[in-house]
C-alpha positions in Angstrom: 12.7 6.6 6.1 11.8 8.6 9.2 9.0 11.1 9.5 8.2 13.5 12.3 4.7 12.6 13.6 4.0 16.4 13.9 4.6 16.7 10.1 2.1 13.9 9.2 -0.9 15.9 10.3 0.0 18.7 7.9 0.8 16.5 4.9 -1.8 16.5 2.2 -3.3 13.4 0.6 -1.3 13.7 -2.6 2.0 13.7 -0.6 0.9 10.8 1.5 0.0 8.8 -1.7 3.4 9.7 -3.2 5.2 8.4 -0.1 3.2 5.2 -0.2 4.1 4.7 -3.9 7.8 5.1 -3.1 7.5 2.7 -0.1 5.7 0.1 -2.2 8.3 0.4 -5.1 11.1 0.1 -2.6 9.5 -3.1 -1.1 9.3 -4.6 -4.7 12.9 -3.5 -5.3 14.1 -5.1 -2.1 12.2 -8.3 -3.0 13.9 -8.3 -6.5 17.4 -7.8 -4.8 16.7 -10.7 -2.4 15.7 -12.9 -5.4 18.8 -11.9 -7.4 21.2 -12.5 -4.5 19.5 -15.8 -3.8 20.5 -16.8 -7.4 24.1 -15.8 -6.8 24.1 -12.2 -8.2 25.7 -9.4 -6.2 23.7 -6.2 -6.5 24.8 -2.7 -5.3 22.5 0.3 -5.6 24.2 3.5 -6.3 23.0 7.1 -6.6 23.3 8.1 -10.2 21.8 11.6 -9.8 19.6 13.8 -7.7 16.3 15.1 -9.0 15.2 18.6 -7.9 11.8 20.1 -8.4 13.1 23.7 -8.2 11.0 24.3 -5.1 13.3 22.8 -2.5 12.3 19.1 -2.8 14.7 16.5 -4.2 15.1 12.8 -4.6 17.9 10.4 -5.4 17.9 8.5 -8.7 19.4 5.0 -8.3 21.1 2.6 -10.7 22.0 -1.1 -10.0 25.6 -2.0 -10.2 25.9 -5.8 -10.8 29.2 -7.3 -9.6 30.3 -10.4 -11.6 31.2 -13.5 -9.7 34.4 -15.3 -10.7 
């Protein structure tokens, strides 16, 4: 994720907290993927849908695709 430093000063506390929550969840997700791959599971993350708030903001909803090993 990239952010423009000029935008950070205008971001309210609620938005900053929301970004930290997403970042923390992604960190946990990445750890889980690393763990699964370490156990021999192939994991692909794919966008399942896109959520819109009807005010111009949106976010991707992800689902894991597990590839079976032969």
